[in-house]
C-alpha positions as CSV (number, residue, x, y, z in Angstrom):
1,X,-33.4,-6.0,6.3
2,X,-30.4,-8.0,7.7
3,X,-27.6,-5.9,9.2
4,X,-24.1,-7.0,8.7
5,X,-21.3,-5.9,11.0
6,X,-18.8,-3.9,9.0
7,X,-15.3,-5.2,9.0
8,X,-12.8,-2.9,10.4
9,X,-10.6,-1.2,7.8
10,X,-7.3,-3.0,7.3
11,X,-4.4,-0.7,8.3
12,X,-0.7,-0.9,7.2
13,X,2.3,0.2,9.1
14,X,4.0,3.2,7.5
15,X,7.8,3.3,7.8
16,X,10.6,5.9,7.5
17,X,13.7,5.4,5.3
18,X,15.3,3.5,8.2
19,X,12.4,1.0,8.5
20,X,11.0,2.5,11.7
21,X,7.2,2.8,12.2
22,X,6.0,6.3,11.8
23,X,2.2,5.7,11.8
24,X,-0.4,3.8,9.9
25,X,-2.9,4.3,7.1
26,X,-5.8,2.4,5.6
27,X,-4.6,-0.3,3.1
28,X,-7.3,0.8,0.7
29,X,-5.7,4.3,0.5
30,X,-2.0,3.4,0.5
31,X,-1.5,1.5,-2.8
32,X,-1.5,4.2,-5.4
33,X,0.9,5.8,-7.8
34,X,2.6,7.4,-4.8
35,X,2.6,4.5,-2.3
36,X,4.5,5.4,0.9
37,X,7.1,2.9,2.3
38,X,5.3,0.4,4.5
39,X,5.7,-2.9,6.3
40,X,4.7,-6.2,4.5
41,X,5.9,-9.8,4.4
42,X,6.2,-12.7,2.0
43,X,5.9,-16.4,2.8
44,X,7.1,-19.4,0.8
45,X,5.6,-22.7,1.7
46,X,7.3,-26.0,1.1
47,X,5.7,-29.4,1.1
48,X,7.1,-32.7,2.5
49,X,9.0,-33.2,-0.8
50,X,10.7,-29.8,-0.7
51,X,8.6,-28.4,-3.5
52,X,7.6,-24.7,-3.3
53,X,4.0,-23.5,-3.6
54,X,3.6,-20.7,-6.1
55,X,0.3,-19.0,-6.6
56,X,-1.2,-16.9,-9.4
57,X,-2.8,-13.7,-8.1
58,X,-6.5,-13.4,-8.7
59,X,-7.5,-11.3,-11.7
60,X,-9.4,-9.0,-9.4
61,X,-6.3,-7.9,-7.4
62,X,-5.5,-4.2,-7.5
63,X,-1.8,-4.7,-8.0
64,X,-0.2,-7.3,-10.3
65,X,-3.4,-9.2,-11.1
66,X,-2.8,-12.6,-12.7
67,X,0.9,-12.8,-12.1
68,X,2.6,-15.8,-10.5
69,X,4.1,-15.1,-7.1
70,X,5.2,-16.7,-3.9
71,X,2.8,-18.7,-1.7
72,X,1.4,-15.7,0.3
73,X,1.9,-12.0,1.0
74,X,0.4,-9.5,3.3
75,X,0.7,-6.7,5.8
76,X,0.9,-7.0,9.5
77,X,-1.5,-4.8,11.4
78,X,-0.1,-2.1,13.7
79,X,1.4,-4.0,16.7
80,X,0.8,-7.4,15.2
81,X,3.8,-9.8,15.4
82,X,5.1,-10.7,11.9
83,X,4.7,-14.5,12.5
84,X,1.1,-14.0,13.6
85,X,0.4,-11.9,10.5
86,X,1.9,-14.6,8.3
87,X,-0.3,-17.3,9.8
88,X,-3.4,-15.0,9.6
89,X,-2.8,-14.3,5.9
90,X,-2.0,-18.0,5.1
91,X,-5.4,-18.9,6.7
92,X,-7.2,-16.1,4.8
93,X,-5.6,-16.6,1.3
94,X,-4.9,-20.4,1.3
95,X,-7.0,-21.9,4.0
96,X,-4.0,-23.4,5.7
97,X,-1.2,-22.6,8.2
98,X,2.6,-23.2,8.3
99,X,4.9,-25.1,10.7
100,X,8.5,-24.1,11.4
101,X,8.3,-20.6,10.0
102,X,11.8,-19.2,9.6
103,X,12.6,-15.6,8.8
104,X,15.2,-16.0,6.0
105,X,15.4,-12.5,4.5
106,X,14.7,-10.0,7.4
107,X,15.7,-6.9,5.5
108,X,14.3,-7.6,2.1
109,X,13.0,-4.3,0.6
110,X,11.8,-3.3,-2.8
111,X,9.9,-0.7,-4.9
112,X,8.1,-1.6,-8.1
113,X,5.5,-0.2,-10.4
114,X,2.9,-2.4,-12.1
115,X,1.4,-1.9,-15.5
116,X,-1.5,0.2,-14.1
117,X,0.8,2.6,-12.3
118,X,0.2,1.1,-8.8
119,X,3.4,1.3,-6.7
120,X,4.6,-1.2,-4.1
121,X,7.2,0.2,-1.8
122,X,7.8,-2.2,1.0
123,X,10.1,-3.4,3.7
124,X,9.1,-7.0,3.3
125,X,10.7,-9.7,5.6
126,X,10.6,-13.1,3.9
127,X,9.6,-16.3,5.7
128,X,9.8,-20.0,4.7
129,X,7.8,-22.7,6.3
130,X,6.3,-26.1,5.8
131,X,2.6,-26.4,4.9
132,X,0.6,-27.7,7.9
133,X,-2.7,-28.7,6.3
134,X,-4.6,-29.0,3.1
135,X,-4.9,-26.1,0.7
136,X,-8.3,-24.3,0.4
137,X,-7.4,-21.2,-1.6
138,X,-9.7,-18.2,-1.6
139,X,-10.6,-17.5,-5.3
140,X,-10.7,-13.8,-4.6
141,X,-7.0,-14.0,-3.7
142,X,-5.6,-17.0,-5.7
143,X,-6.5,-17.8,-9.3
144,X,-4.3,-20.9,-9.6
145,X,-1.6,-22.6,-7.6
146,X,1.2,-25.1,-8.3
147,X,3.8,-27.1,-6.3
148,X,7.1,-26.7,-8.1
149,X,10.6,-28.1,-7.7
150,X,12.9,-25.2,-6.6
151,X,15.2,-25.6,-9.6
152,X,12.3,-25.5,-12.1
153,X,10.9,-22.4,-10.4
154,X,14.3,-20.6,-10.6
155,X,14.7,-21.6,-14.3
156,X,11.2,-20.2,-15.0
157,X,11.8,-17.0,-13.2
158,X,15.1,-16.4,-15.0
159,X,13.6,-17.2,-18.4
160,X,10.4,-15.2,-18.0
161,X,10.7,-12.7,-15.1
162,X,7.8,-10.6,-16.6
163,X,5.4,-13.5,-15.7
164,X,6.2,-13.3,-12.0
165,X,5.7,-10.6,-9.3
166,X,8.7,-8.3,-9.0
167,X,9.2,-9.3,-5.4
168,X,9.4,-13.0,-6.2
169,X,11.9,-12.2,-9.0
170,X,14.1,-10.3,-6.5
171,X,13.7,-12.8,-3.7
172,X,14.5,-15.8,-5.9
173,X,18.2,-15.1,-6.1
174,X,18.4,-14.7,-2.3
175,X,16.2,-17.4,-1.0
176,X,18.1,-20.3,0.7
177,X,15.4,-22.7,-0.6
178,X,16.4,-21.7,-4.1
179,X,20.1,-21.1,-3.6
180,X,21.0,-24.7,-4.2
181,X,18.8,-24.9,-7.3
182,X,21.1,-22.9,-9.6
């Protein structure tokens, strides 16, 4: 029988109301109907033509399966710098990395409940960067993907917010990359 090394459990950083770390917990145990506030991030990738990458979450995802969202999301590990976590997650979800990552919404925070009752309650700094290589999405993370002109994305979000992740809907009105699209 072949033995496989068990992957260490992914931890998320728990936060108090002021956004200060107060501990950590296994990611697998955090996302419930009573999710504590924790640290996350969102990343929006642009291509050389200024189009934004949107992804459709895989149908097997626990929260918001099948909805369209930003390029990549994730959680930094305890002590992991945010930019390193973004690059790690871009590699994992999309098989690529980003150049020129810029923190554009450092204090973005939200709480939302999906149709199954799973709660997201995150301080979620938002980054924008340029894609640095070809896409090779992981099908367990990404069902579909599309490069979209910012003005078309904003129009779609405003017309059908229910088809997009709640964090993308909230971020869209604040993102500099979309601000000029209205």
